[in-house]
gemmi code that builds the backbone of each chain (N, CA, C; Angstrom):
import gemmi

chains = {
    "A": [
        ("MET", (92.054, 115.447, 121.559), (93.399, 115.660, 121.338), (94.145, 114.350, 121.669)),
        ("SER", (94.781, 113.715, 120.593), (95.319, 112.636, 120.959), (96.371, 112.519, 122.171)),
        ("THR", (96.754, 111.287, 122.320), (97.966, 111.177, 123.203), (98.942, 111.080, 122.946)),
        ("GLY", (100.634, 110.772, 123.110), (101.801, 110.722, 122.255), (102.501, 111.081, 122.009)),
        ("ARG", (103.612, 110.910, 122.206), (104.846, 112.150, 121.375), (104.486, 113.502, 120.044)),
        ("VAL", (104.185, 112.070, 119.134), (103.988, 113.180, 117.875), (102.000, 113.086, 117.296)),
        ("SER", (101.460, 113.952, 116.485), (100.236, 113.620, 116.119), (100.396, 114.377, 115.414)),
        ("ILE", (99.825, 113.649, 113.904), (100.170, 114.517, 112.555), (98.456, 114.052, 112.010)),
        ("ARG", (97.859, 115.530, 111.897), (96.083, 115.164, 111.643), (95.696, 116.584, 110.851)),
        ("THR", (94.683, 116.445, 110.078), (93.896, 117.614, 109.656), (93.193, 118.686, 110.843)),
        ("ASP", (92.776, 118.280, 111.995), (92.565, 119.338, 112.757), (92.985, 119.959, 113.824)),
        ("ASP", (92.663, 121.143, 114.481), (93.757, 121.898, 114.694), (93.591, 121.565, 116.272)),
        ("PHE", (94.984, 122.279, 116.995), (95.505, 121.909, 118.512), (95.045, 123.216, 118.701)),
        ("ASP", (94.866, 123.232, 120.201), (95.044, 124.214, 121.783), (95.649, 123.715, 122.499)),
        ("LEU", (96.456, 125.284, 122.399), (98.001, 124.959, 123.097), (97.819, 124.835, 124.600)),
        ("GLY", (96.950, 125.493, 124.964), (96.987, 124.971, 126.486), (96.576, 124.044, 126.913)),
        ("ALA", (95.643, 122.979, 126.285), (95.360, 121.709, 126.494), (96.076, 121.152, 126.467)),
        ("GLU", (97.243, 121.666, 124.784), (98.463, 120.679, 124.890), (99.543, 120.774, 126.218)),
        ("VAL", (99.543, 121.578, 126.744), (100.688, 122.152, 127.526), (100.204, 121.992, 129.279)),
        ("ALA", (98.600, 121.798, 129.187), (98.186, 121.765, 130.600), (98.423, 119.670, 130.610)),
        ("ALA", (98.135, 118.894, 129.157), (98.976, 117.573, 129.179), (100.146, 117.190, 129.454)),
        ("LEU", (100.841, 118.095, 128.630), (102.786, 117.633, 128.701), (102.950, 118.183, 130.025)),
        ("ARG", (102.399, 118.891, 130.688), (103.043, 119.158, 132.332), (102.078, 118.679, 133.461)),
        ("GLN", (101.490, 117.751, 133.503), (100.528, 117.092, 134.216), (100.921, 115.840, 134.816)),
        ("GLY", (100.658, 116.042, 136.090), (101.773, 115.243, 136.913), (103.336, 115.254, 136.970)),
        ("ASP", (103.629, 116.061, 137.209), (105.292, 116.017, 136.467), (105.793, 117.125, 137.271)),
        ("GLY", (106.196, 117.213, 138.982), (106.390, 118.166, 139.392), (107.532, 118.496, 139.433)),
        ("GLY", (108.590, 117.908, 137.946), (109.422, 118.772, 137.800), (109.201, 119.470, 136.967)),
        ("VAL", (108.947, 120.184, 136.585), (108.644, 121.073, 135.616), (108.940, 121.992, 136.202)),
        ("GLY", (109.595, 123.162, 136.143), (110.257, 124.368, 136.139), (110.209, 125.422, 134.957)),
        ("ALA", (109.809, 125.267, 133.605), (109.797, 125.590, 132.162), (108.737, 124.781, 131.423)),
        ("VAL", (108.095, 125.555, 130.821), (108.070, 125.363, 129.289), (107.817, 126.430, 128.424)),
        ("VAL", (108.111, 125.577, 126.817), (108.783, 126.948, 125.669), (107.650, 125.896, 125.219)),
        ("ALA", (106.844, 127.046, 123.922), (106.296, 126.370, 123.053), (105.996, 126.694, 121.886)),
        ("PHE", (107.109, 126.728, 120.880), (106.606, 127.395, 119.435), (105.021, 126.821, 118.865)),
        ("ILE", (104.501, 127.853, 117.772), (103.165, 127.626, 117.349), (103.909, 128.408, 115.348)),
        ("GLY", (103.514, 127.641, 114.936), (104.122, 128.029, 112.956), (102.667, 128.212, 112.549)),
        ("THR", (102.111, 129.447, 111.893), (101.166, 129.807, 111.426), (101.738, 130.051, 109.902)),
        ("VAL", (100.283, 129.994, 109.368), (99.982, 130.066, 107.368), (100.359, 131.334, 107.753)),
        ("ARG", (101.530, 131.966, 106.747), (101.342, 133.711, 106.853), (100.491, 133.839, 105.395)),
        ("ASP", (99.588, 135.426, 105.264), (99.036, 135.455, 104.193), (99.855, 136.199, 102.641)),
        ("ARG", (101.313, 136.045, 102.935), (101.609, 136.687, 101.953), (103.411, 135.615, 102.101)),
        ("ASN", (103.751, 135.026, 101.331), (105.129, 134.603, 100.882), (105.992, 134.790, 99.659)),
        ("GLU", (107.091, 135.051, 99.931), (108.031, 135.742, 98.875), (107.592, 136.572, 98.114)),
        ("GLY", (106.772, 137.977, 98.133), (105.741, 139.353, 97.668), (104.410, 138.633, 97.048)),
        ("ALA", (104.234, 137.252, 97.084), (102.887, 137.137, 96.513), (102.166, 136.806, 98.063)),
        ("ALA", (100.548, 137.020, 97.142), (99.220, 136.068, 98.307), (99.194, 134.908, 98.366)),
        ("VAL", (98.676, 134.674, 99.525), (98.457, 132.947, 99.893), (96.508, 133.391, 100.212)),
        ("GLN", (96.565, 132.470, 99.203), (95.095, 131.930, 99.797), (94.803, 130.923, 100.409)),
        ("SER", (95.680, 129.904, 100.230), (95.790, 128.949, 101.081), (96.856, 128.153, 101.070)),
        ("LEU", (96.921, 127.115, 102.136), (98.260, 125.967, 101.742), (97.901, 124.800, 102.017)),
        ("GLU", (98.317, 123.560, 101.224), (97.954, 122.746, 101.425), (99.175, 121.670, 101.658)),
        ("LEU", (99.161, 120.713, 102.901), (99.802, 120.168, 103.047), (100.302, 118.921, 103.081)),
        ("GLU", (101.283, 118.136, 102.344), (100.960, 116.589, 102.154), (102.201, 115.999, 103.091)),
        ("HIS", (102.244, 114.735, 103.479), (103.116, 114.039, 104.454), (103.305, 112.746, 103.808)),
        ("TYR", (104.865, 111.927, 104.356), (104.622, 110.538, 103.837), (104.496, 109.764, 105.098)),
        ("PRO", (103.035, 109.390, 105.583), (102.443, 108.290, 106.447), (103.561, 107.511, 106.542)),
        ("GLY", (103.618, 107.550, 108.394), (104.755, 106.222, 108.736), (105.886, 106.919, 108.990)),
        ("MET", (106.831, 107.635, 107.890), (107.625, 108.155, 107.933), (107.928, 108.868, 108.662)),
        ("THR", (107.060, 110.070, 108.396), (106.567, 111.510, 109.445), (106.838, 111.108, 110.738)),
        ("GLU", (105.377, 110.274, 111.568), (105.818, 110.481, 112.505), (107.350, 109.319, 113.592)),
        ("ALA", (107.917, 108.972, 112.380), (109.404, 107.457, 113.072), (109.948, 108.719, 112.798)),
        ("ALA", (110.379, 109.413, 112.103), (111.445, 110.733, 111.872), (111.350, 111.555, 113.359)),
        ("ILE", (109.971, 112.205, 113.179), (109.757, 113.366, 114.635), (109.985, 112.385, 116.001)),
        ("GLU", (109.382, 111.036, 116.218), (110.272, 110.158, 117.111), (111.634, 110.211, 117.591)),
        ("ALA", (112.219, 109.802, 116.293), (113.515, 110.461, 116.398), (113.913, 111.731, 116.841)),
        ("MET", (113.395, 112.501, 116.172), (113.731, 113.836, 116.785), (114.377, 114.416, 117.978)),
        ("ILE", (112.719, 113.689, 118.459), (112.220, 113.591, 119.933), (113.221, 113.249, 120.724)),
        ("ASP", (113.965, 112.048, 120.321), (114.823, 111.426, 121.354), (115.912, 111.939, 121.338)),
        ("GLU", (116.528, 112.349, 120.161), (117.767, 113.282, 119.710), (117.739, 114.500, 120.997)),
        ("ALA", (116.469, 114.707, 120.812), (116.146, 116.042, 121.829), (116.830, 115.457, 123.425)),
        ("MET", (116.119, 114.322, 123.815), (116.129, 113.794, 124.873), (117.629, 114.003, 125.614)),
        ("ARG", (117.900, 113.266, 124.219), (119.572, 112.705, 124.699), (120.569, 114.336, 125.080)),
        ("ARG", (120.019, 115.381, 124.060), (120.943, 116.763, 124.414), (120.510, 117.943, 125.285)),
        ("PHE", (119.968, 117.510, 124.965), (118.993, 118.541, 126.528), (118.593, 118.487, 127.354)),
        ("GLU", (118.408, 118.847, 128.984), (117.785, 118.315, 129.895), (116.188, 118.492, 129.739)),
        ("ILE", (115.979, 117.884, 129.269), (114.383, 117.899, 129.472), (112.933, 116.985, 129.496)),
        ("ARG", (112.417, 117.174, 130.513), (111.285, 116.251, 130.586), (110.165, 115.729, 130.187)),
        ("ALA", (109.751, 115.935, 129.252), (108.864, 115.058, 127.770), (108.931, 117.010, 126.608)),
        ("ALA", (108.616, 116.548, 125.810), (107.984, 117.243, 124.441), (107.065, 116.600, 123.209)),
        ("ARG", (106.741, 117.738, 122.801), (105.843, 116.671, 121.918), (105.821, 117.587, 120.932)),
        ("VAL", (105.107, 117.237, 119.960), (104.963, 117.753, 117.880), (103.754, 117.357, 117.593)),
        ("VAL", (102.612, 118.238, 117.330), (101.477, 118.113, 116.368), (101.826, 119.184, 115.302)),
        ("HIS", (101.662, 118.050, 114.567), (101.700, 118.579, 112.896), (100.675, 118.760, 111.890)),
        ("ARG", (99.735, 119.622, 111.566), (99.167, 119.041, 110.514), (98.710, 118.908, 108.959)),
        ("VAL", (97.918, 118.382, 108.423), (97.673, 118.469, 107.203), (96.920, 118.625, 106.366)),
        ("GLY", (96.897, 118.305, 105.232), (95.670, 118.863, 104.120), (95.657, 120.427, 104.280)),
        ("LEU", (94.521, 120.762, 103.889), (94.015, 122.049, 103.190), (93.850, 123.079, 104.344)),
        ("LEU", (95.166, 124.397, 104.739), (95.239, 125.561, 105.556), (94.750, 126.378, 105.190)),
        ("ALA", (93.866, 127.712, 105.761), (93.706, 129.010, 104.880), (94.887, 129.765, 106.660)),
        ("PRO", (95.032, 131.019, 105.277), (95.599, 132.189, 106.404), (95.270, 132.394, 107.236)),
        ("SER", (96.765, 132.359, 108.359), (96.503, 133.026, 109.991), (96.384, 130.873, 110.557)),
        ("ALA", (95.695, 130.106, 109.855), (95.983, 129.290, 110.543), (96.994, 128.380, 111.439)),
        ("GLN", (96.964, 127.673, 112.232), (97.805, 127.124, 112.955), (98.414, 125.884, 111.801)),
        ("ILE", (99.982, 125.607, 111.901), (100.186, 124.645, 111.182), (101.148, 123.357, 112.157)),
        ("VAL", (102.023, 123.925, 112.589), (102.579, 123.226, 113.922), (102.848, 123.818, 115.205)),
        ("LEU", (102.863, 122.535, 115.763), (103.508, 123.375, 117.493), (104.436, 122.421, 117.775)),
        ("VAL", (105.619, 122.566, 118.538), (106.344, 122.011, 119.282), (106.525, 122.380, 120.607)),
        ("ALA", (106.105, 121.482, 121.578), (106.073, 122.777, 123.079), (106.949, 121.008, 123.843)),
        ("VAL", (107.631, 122.143, 124.539), (108.689, 121.081, 125.836), (109.054, 121.083, 127.251)),
        ("THR", (109.260, 121.124, 127.759), (108.840, 120.895, 129.192), (110.413, 120.090, 130.095)),
        ("ALA", (111.121, 121.152, 130.971), (112.074, 121.367, 131.351), (111.996, 121.683, 132.644)),
        ("PRO", (113.580, 121.071, 133.670), (113.665, 121.764, 134.935), (114.056, 123.203, 134.798)),
        ("HIS", (114.436, 123.543, 134.025), (115.366, 125.116, 133.338), (114.539, 125.855, 132.311)),
        ("ARG", (115.093, 126.629, 132.123), (114.619, 127.698, 130.968), (115.631, 127.632, 129.835)),
        ("GLY", (116.510, 127.228, 130.411), (117.404, 127.556, 129.637), (117.618, 126.006, 128.183)),
        ("ASP", (117.269, 125.174, 128.714), (117.348, 122.990, 127.599), (115.699, 123.530, 127.078)),
        ("ALA", (114.897, 124.276, 127.811), (113.153, 123.978, 126.972), (113.429, 125.107, 125.927)),
        ("PHE", (113.796, 126.289, 125.924), (114.380, 126.952, 124.739), (115.046, 126.181, 123.821)),
        ("GLN", (116.105, 125.976, 124.446), (117.484, 125.074, 123.401), (116.701, 123.992, 122.537)),
        ("ALA", (115.365, 123.066, 123.573), (115.121, 121.919, 122.827), (114.474, 121.721, 121.583)),
        ("CYS", (113.397, 123.477, 122.550), (112.121, 123.536, 121.433), (112.674, 124.032, 119.919)),
        ("GLU", (113.893, 124.911, 120.614), (114.273, 125.380, 118.722), (114.836, 124.622, 118.304)),
        ("PHE", (115.885, 123.521, 118.760), (116.117, 122.031, 117.948), (115.331, 121.465, 117.160)),
        ("LEU", (114.402, 120.926, 118.159), (112.879, 120.531, 117.381), (112.832, 120.647, 115.967)),
        ("MET", (112.143, 122.445, 116.513), (111.812, 123.277, 115.423), (112.913, 122.832, 113.579)),
        ("ASP", (114.159, 123.411, 114.413), (115.044, 123.172, 113.221), (115.415, 122.111, 112.663)),
        ("TYR", (114.930, 121.446, 112.763), (115.250, 119.962, 113.385), (114.114, 119.159, 111.910)),
        ("LEU", (112.942, 119.740, 112.665), (111.914, 119.247, 111.856), (111.663, 119.825, 110.165)),
        ("LYS", (112.148, 121.436, 110.066), (112.116, 121.803, 109.017), (112.849, 121.036, 108.026)),
        ("THR", (113.460, 120.786, 107.968), (114.736, 120.024, 106.727), (114.471, 118.369, 107.059)),
        ("GLN", (114.114, 117.686, 107.959), (113.928, 116.249, 108.221), (112.842, 115.406, 108.776)),
        ("ALA", (111.492, 116.211, 108.250), (110.491, 115.986, 108.243), (109.899, 115.259, 106.603)),
        ("PRO", (109.351, 114.426, 107.164), (108.525, 114.877, 105.791), (106.817, 115.109, 105.357)),
        ("PHE", (107.496, 116.364, 105.049), (106.123, 117.406, 104.512), (106.241, 118.107, 103.438)),
        ("TRP", (105.476, 118.411, 102.679), (105.767, 119.455, 101.670), (104.553, 120.604, 101.265)),
        ("LYS", (104.745, 121.817, 101.107), (104.041, 122.656, 101.303), (102.900, 123.120, 99.835)),
        ("LYS", (102.599, 123.625, 99.876), (101.553, 124.305, 98.418), (100.915, 124.891, 98.130)),
        ("GLU", (101.171, 126.606, 98.204), (100.460, 127.409, 98.390), (99.593, 127.393, 96.831)),
        ("ALA", (98.777, 128.623, 96.934), (97.576, 128.889, 96.098), (97.663, 130.021, 96.588)),
        ("GLY", (97.027, 130.791, 95.187), (96.912, 132.237, 94.989), (96.334, 132.988, 94.144)),
        ("PRO", (96.334, 134.303, 93.925), (95.848, 134.867, 92.619), (96.622, 134.276, 90.984)),
        ("GLY", (97.231, 133.791, 91.007), (98.609, 133.366, 90.315), (98.427, 131.823, 90.080)),
        ("GLY", (97.420, 131.105, 90.948), (97.882, 129.619, 90.595), (98.519, 128.780, 91.261)),
        ("THR", (98.765, 127.365, 91.882), (99.327, 126.765, 93.009), (100.743, 126.859, 92.504)),
        ("ARG", (101.624, 126.436, 93.839), (103.116, 126.763, 93.352), (103.672, 125.528, 94.307)),
        ("TRP", (104.332, 124.721, 94.497), (105.033, 123.835, 95.549), (106.328, 124.870, 95.963)),
        ("VAL", (106.309, 125.291, 97.540), (107.179, 125.811, 98.041), (108.535, 125.015, 97.582)),
        ("ASP", (109.554, 126.476, 97.320), (110.529, 125.806, 97.288), (111.514, 125.102, 99.451)),
        ("ALA", (112.093, 124.688, 98.919), (113.017, 124.668, 100.231), (113.852, 125.952, 100.450)),
        ("ARG", (114.451, 126.212, 101.952), (115.378, 127.168, 102.024), (116.583, 127.101, 102.608)),
        ("VAL", (117.711, 127.331, 101.905), (118.828, 127.368, 102.058), (119.633, 127.605, 103.739)),
        ("ALA", (118.623, 129.090, 104.159), (118.455, 129.635, 105.146), (118.147, 127.696, 106.087)),
        ("ASP", (117.436, 127.450, 106.278), (116.820, 126.127, 106.917), (117.497, 124.906, 107.267)),
        ("ASP", (118.725, 124.778, 106.008), (119.481, 123.634, 106.488), (120.741, 124.411, 107.433)),
        ("ALA", (121.209, 125.793, 107.043), (121.715, 126.704, 107.915), (121.085, 126.229, 109.835)),
        ("ALA", (120.023, 126.390, 109.313), (119.912, 126.671, 110.998), (119.435, 125.069, 111.615)),
        ("LEU", (119.956, 124.334, 110.610), (120.418, 123.044, 111.700), (121.870, 122.680, 111.863)),
        ("ALA", (122.317, 123.635, 110.607), (124.063, 122.860, 110.890), (124.692, 124.076, 111.904)),
        ("ARG", (124.062, 124.491, 112.666), (124.550, 125.221, 113.654), (124.243, 123.804, 115.250)),
        ("TRP", (123.491, 123.415, 114.817), (123.535, 122.041, 116.157), (124.750, 120.753, 115.607)),
        ("GLY", (125.383, 121.403, 114.757), (126.218, 120.214, 113.971), (125.263, 118.989, 113.496)),
        ("ILE", (124.329, 119.204, 112.794), (123.791, 118.220, 111.861), (123.520, 118.765, 110.284)),
        ("ALA", (124.421, 118.390, 109.698), (124.062, 118.569, 108.220), (122.730, 117.804, 107.421)),
        ("ALA", (121.760, 119.085, 107.148), (120.211, 118.704, 106.131), (120.832, 118.443, 105.449)),
        ("GLY", (121.525, 119.180, 104.242), (121.027, 117.748, 103.098), (120.102, 117.919, 102.165)),
        ("ASN", (119.145, 119.449, 102.722), (117.792, 118.863, 102.056), (117.300, 120.345, 100.884)),
        ("ALA", (117.458, 121.693, 101.408), (117.605, 122.547, 100.195), (118.830, 122.800, 99.125)),
        ("ALA", (120.354, 122.746, 99.899), (121.072, 122.873, 99.110), (121.666, 121.638, 97.818)),
        ("ASP", (122.000, 121.882, 97.034), (122.869, 120.879, 96.012), (123.647, 121.024, 96.242)),
        ("GLY", (124.253, 119.733, 96.437), (126.100, 119.303, 96.452), (126.356, 119.746, 97.605)),
        ("ALA", (125.432, 119.509, 99.015), (125.540, 119.628, 100.085), (125.845, 118.293, 100.843)),
        ("GLY", (125.956, 117.446, 100.127), (125.865, 115.764, 100.346), (124.438, 115.443, 100.540)),
        ("ASP", (124.321, 113.633, 100.890), (122.717, 113.709, 101.345), (122.095, 114.284, 102.280)),
        ("ALA", (121.436, 113.070, 102.117), (120.572, 113.430, 103.702), (121.595, 112.676, 104.736)),
        ("PRO", (121.680, 113.273, 106.428), (121.844, 112.030, 107.216), (120.661, 110.688, 107.368)),
        ("ASP", (121.469, 109.388, 107.409), (120.802, 108.365, 107.786), (120.172, 109.079, 109.623)),
        ("GLN", (118.656, 108.994, 109.878), (118.376, 108.807, 111.150), (118.752, 107.684, 112.064)),
        ("ARG", (118.668, 106.485, 110.878), (118.677, 105.018, 112.346), (119.484, 105.034, 113.121)),
    ],
    "B": [
        ("MET", (114.946, 91.670, 91.909), (113.929, 91.758, 93.211), (113.001, 92.760, 93.221)),
        ("LYS", (111.917, 92.439, 94.227), (110.618, 93.702, 94.029), (110.885, 94.681, 94.646)),
        ("VAL", (111.220, 96.454, 94.561), (110.602, 96.941, 95.542), (109.679, 97.807, 95.570)),
        ("THR", (109.321, 98.602, 96.455), (108.031, 99.186, 96.075), (108.428, 100.592, 96.004)),
        ("VAL", (107.932, 101.213, 95.135), (108.303, 102.747, 94.884), (107.630, 103.577, 95.438)),
        ("ARG", (107.583, 104.837, 96.267), (106.547, 106.178, 96.445), (106.941, 106.904, 96.293)),
        ("TYR", (105.840, 108.151, 95.520), (106.197, 109.535, 94.960), (105.332, 110.342, 96.010)),
        ("PHE", (106.140, 111.342, 96.157), (105.290, 112.756, 97.191), (105.762, 113.921, 96.275)),
        ("ALA", (104.861, 114.964, 96.791), (105.010, 116.036, 96.302), (104.739, 116.286, 94.651)),
        ("ALA", (105.800, 116.993, 94.147), (104.801, 117.311, 92.507), (105.764, 115.945, 92.198)),
        ("VAL", (106.930, 114.587, 92.347), (106.848, 113.903, 92.139), (105.788, 113.284, 91.749)),
        ("ARG", (104.865, 113.186, 92.703), (103.826, 112.133, 92.948), (102.706, 112.500, 91.978)),
        ("GLU", (102.627, 113.875, 91.833), (101.431, 114.261, 90.499), (102.145, 114.029, 89.166)),
        ("ALA", (103.276, 114.196, 89.275), (103.646, 113.621, 87.623), (103.872, 112.051, 87.825)),
        ("LEU", (103.861, 111.032, 88.602), (103.860, 109.855, 88.647), (103.012, 109.246, 88.664)),
        ("GLY", (101.832, 109.680, 90.005), (101.018, 108.533, 90.866), (101.451, 108.462, 92.282)),
        ("PRO", (100.685, 107.809, 93.093), (100.785, 107.758, 94.464), (102.666, 106.464, 94.325)),
        ("GLY", (103.008, 105.401, 93.568), (104.070, 104.907, 93.823), (103.872, 103.767, 92.625)),
        ("GLU", (104.879, 102.528, 92.389), (104.855, 101.067, 91.618), (104.788, 100.255, 92.192)),
        ("GLU", (104.962, 99.007, 92.097), (106.432, 98.261, 92.062), (106.999, 98.272, 90.724)),
        ("ILE", (107.935, 98.005, 91.421), (109.328, 97.686, 90.199), (109.837, 96.364, 90.367)),
        ("GLU", (110.576, 95.982, 89.434), (111.269, 95.234, 89.610), (113.031, 95.044, 89.055)),
        ("ILE", (113.763, 95.151, 89.949), (115.240, 95.688, 89.859), (116.169, 94.173, 90.585)),
        ("GLY", (117.725, 94.827, 89.341), (118.742, 93.723, 89.251), (118.904, 93.272, 90.931)),
        ("GLY", (119.164, 92.314, 91.639), (120.146, 92.006, 93.304), (121.556, 93.401, 92.784)),
        ("GLY", (121.823, 93.642, 93.787), (122.638, 94.924, 94.065), (122.553, 95.815, 94.086)),
        ("SER", (121.245, 96.192, 93.512), (121.071, 98.031, 93.426), (120.780, 98.352, 94.276)),
        ("ASP", (121.016, 100.104, 93.671), (121.162, 100.736, 95.066), (119.937, 101.668, 94.488)),
        ("ILE", (119.645, 102.897, 95.977), (118.622, 103.954, 95.133), (119.118, 104.563, 93.793)),
        ("ALA", (120.257, 104.746, 93.546), (120.799, 105.706, 92.503), (120.666, 104.824, 91.283)),
        ("ALA", (120.858, 103.556, 91.502), (120.450, 102.740, 89.945), (118.922, 102.359, 89.909)),
        ("LEU", (118.049, 102.424, 91.272), (116.820, 102.404, 90.808), (116.245, 103.609, 90.542)),
        ("ARG", (116.672, 105.086, 90.406), (116.470, 106.016, 90.543), (117.030, 105.703, 88.091)),
        ("ASP", (117.861, 105.479, 88.038), (118.241, 105.770, 87.115), (117.152, 104.445, 85.903)),
        ("ALA", (117.330, 103.342, 87.185), (116.207, 102.643, 85.808), (114.918, 103.458, 85.523)),
        ("LEU", (114.407, 104.288, 86.069), (113.008, 104.702, 86.236), (113.937, 106.247, 84.744)),
        ("ILE", (114.199, 106.566, 84.740), (114.865, 107.242, 84.479), (114.624, 107.184, 82.715)),
        ("ALA", (115.443, 105.576, 82.698), (115.594, 105.143, 81.623), (114.291, 104.733, 80.502)),
        ("ARG", (113.082, 104.602, 81.009), (111.907, 104.723, 80.735), (111.869, 105.643, 79.582)),
        ("GLY", (111.997, 107.189, 80.142), (111.766, 108.331, 79.362), (110.515, 108.784, 79.729)),
        ("GLY", (109.718, 109.823, 79.048), (108.412, 110.561, 79.285), (108.344, 110.476, 80.395)),
        ("ARG", (107.360, 111.045, 81.475), (107.112, 110.920, 82.445), (108.353, 111.089, 83.374)),
        ("HIS", (108.208, 109.489, 83.666), (109.914, 109.578, 84.803), (110.842, 109.750, 84.706)),
        ("ALA", (111.127, 110.026, 83.314), (112.788, 110.970, 82.622), (112.526, 112.177, 83.425)),
        ("GLU", (110.703, 113.112, 83.573), (110.878, 114.421, 83.330), (110.906, 114.713, 84.841)),
        ("ALA", (110.091, 113.930, 85.741), (109.778, 113.887, 86.552), (111.620, 113.406, 87.568)),
        ("LEU", (112.028, 112.729, 87.014), (113.113, 111.931, 87.986), (114.519, 112.110, 87.443)),
        ("GLY", (114.477, 113.451, 86.555), (115.510, 113.852, 85.614), (116.790, 113.928, 86.738)),
        ("ARG", (117.855, 113.967, 86.171), (119.094, 113.895, 87.520), (119.578, 116.059, 87.553)),
        ("GLU", (118.931, 116.749, 86.558), (118.460, 117.798, 86.805), (117.519, 118.406, 87.582)),
        ("ARG", (116.611, 117.176, 88.311), (116.347, 117.588, 89.813), (116.844, 117.471, 90.369)),
        ("LEU", (116.472, 118.248, 91.543), (117.303, 117.963, 92.975), (115.709, 116.880, 94.240)),
        ("LEU", (116.114, 116.179, 94.074), (115.489, 115.263, 94.601), (116.357, 114.490, 95.769)),
        ("ARG", (115.336, 114.190, 97.255), (115.866, 113.217, 98.440), (115.043, 112.338, 97.668)),
        ("SER", (115.505, 111.267, 98.521), (114.986, 109.809, 98.955), (114.964, 109.465, 100.196)),
        ("ALA", (114.210, 108.194, 100.790), (114.000, 107.311, 101.543), (114.577, 106.006, 101.220)),
        ("HIS", (115.032, 105.467, 102.711), (114.489, 103.860, 102.643), (114.324, 103.049, 103.930)),
        ("ASN", (112.925, 103.071, 103.102), (112.429, 101.975, 104.085), (111.419, 103.229, 105.450)),
        ("ARG", (111.592, 104.154, 104.578), (110.932, 105.150, 105.485), (111.294, 105.775, 106.513)),
        ("VAL", (113.389, 105.991, 106.124), (114.392, 106.392, 106.362), (114.845, 107.655, 105.327)),
        ("LEU", (115.237, 108.737, 105.427), (115.527, 109.534, 105.026), (117.365, 108.850, 104.614)),
        ("SER", (117.782, 109.025, 103.279), (118.723, 108.022, 103.168), (119.242, 108.386, 101.354)),
        ("PRO", (120.581, 108.417, 101.984), (121.213, 108.519, 100.566), (121.421, 107.554, 99.270)),
        ("GLU", (121.511, 107.925, 98.158), (121.709, 107.371, 97.021), (122.351, 106.094, 96.323)),
        ("GLY", (123.343, 105.912, 97.434), (123.753, 104.864, 97.600), (123.581, 103.605, 98.498)),
        ("THR", (122.761, 104.363, 99.789), (122.543, 103.127, 99.878), (121.658, 101.632, 99.032)),
        ("PRO", (121.856, 100.883, 99.666), (121.588, 98.883, 99.063), (120.494, 98.805, 99.205)),
        ("LEU", (119.669, 98.745, 98.214), (118.493, 97.743, 98.309), (117.922, 96.397, 98.517)),
        ("GLY", (117.482, 95.917, 99.303), (117.252, 93.851, 98.976), (115.650, 93.756, 98.478)),
        ("ASP", (115.409, 92.633, 97.991), (113.566, 92.778, 98.409), (112.526, 93.381, 99.240)),
        ("GLY", (111.663, 93.535, 98.625), (110.330, 93.693, 99.393), (111.005, 95.065, 99.673)),
        ("ASP", (111.920, 96.183, 99.697), (111.923, 97.604, 100.498), (111.074, 98.585, 99.757)),
        ("GLU", (111.360, 99.826, 100.446), (110.575, 100.666, 100.326), (111.080, 101.707, 100.295)),
        ("VAL", (111.376, 102.266, 98.416), (111.795, 103.710, 98.269), (111.121, 104.780, 98.131)),
        ("GLY", (111.146, 105.791, 98.592), (110.778, 106.753, 98.717), (111.596, 108.066, 97.902)),
        ("PHE", (110.868, 108.521, 96.787), (111.339, 109.947, 95.669), (110.415, 110.751, 96.163)),
        ("PHE", (111.049, 112.204, 96.386), (110.356, 113.688, 96.529), (111.436, 114.501, 96.775)),
        ("PRO", (110.877, 116.284, 96.553), (111.541, 117.157, 96.439), (112.375, 117.480, 97.972)),
        ("PRO", (112.883, 119.044, 98.330), (113.171, 118.854, 99.155), (112.486, 118.988, 100.337)),
        ("LEU", (112.167, 118.985, 101.806), (111.066, 118.693, 102.965), (110.827, 120.599, 102.788)),
        ("THR", (109.840, 120.446, 103.100), (109.517, 122.139, 103.751), (108.251, 122.207, 104.519)),
        ("GLY", (108.333, 121.680, 105.310), (107.620, 121.280, 106.715), (107.843, 122.585, 107.588)),
        ("GLY", (106.679, 122.195, 108.457), (107.049, 123.463, 110.070), (106.028, 124.629, 109.957)),
    ],
}
model = gemmi.Model(1)
for chain_id, residues in chains.items():
    chain = gemmi.Chain(chain_id)
    for i, (resn, *xyz) in enumerate(residues, 1):
        res = gemmi.Residue()
        res.name, res.seqid = resn, gemmi.SeqId(i, " ")
        for name, pos in zip(("N", "CA", "C"), xyz):
            atom = gemmi.Atom()
            atom.name, atom.element = name, gemmi.Element(name[0])
            atom.pos, atom.b_iso = gemmi.Position(*pos), 0.0
            res.add_atom(atom)
        chain.add_residue(res)
    model.add_chain(chain)
structure = gemmi.Structure()
structure.add_model(model)
structure.setup_entities()
């Protein structure tokens, strides 16, 4: 398990070990919330045999670091960690982990959801599905733009005419 | 001035991982995209205005109106689908 707030890697992760490391030595933690995204065996009615994830090295890590900074500004949290896998993944495999510690549950739940909503449309990952009919790049979902809009941030990702992507600097 | 262009996902499959481009001073990302489209062929197909693409400037998501400088890195790619 690598340390730091962000890990982009091909190998799997262990929820228990990640949460233990995040909590370690911090007596101020009263709540831990973790989200794990996994590979479904069906998407939009079609069987999925594997999922291949590509990313923009360097940009991905910087983008997620900026998201964690923003989460720390918005919510009373102690620490956060994001692990995202890339490469070839089988159905049921773990894809992404977002874990947050906080003094109280409210901010922990909110920060975890905020980070996941942010990551969906603003971190440079692309998914390609393989099924019986061949391979196809997964389409971005307008619903994911809407999820980020709830936090007052214009995603400008899936929806055309929604304006360009926000500047994260 | 010279900029490094990087492609990802479906754009990478069509055009390769990237290339160095010589472009006039004062250009923005939109002008760079238009210059690439003007080459025709696979570039016109992969980067054409009928396609919804996102762009990055020096590894930060950035609108196409962002001005470019010598040595900058620009990424072109489809909408993001992580998580």
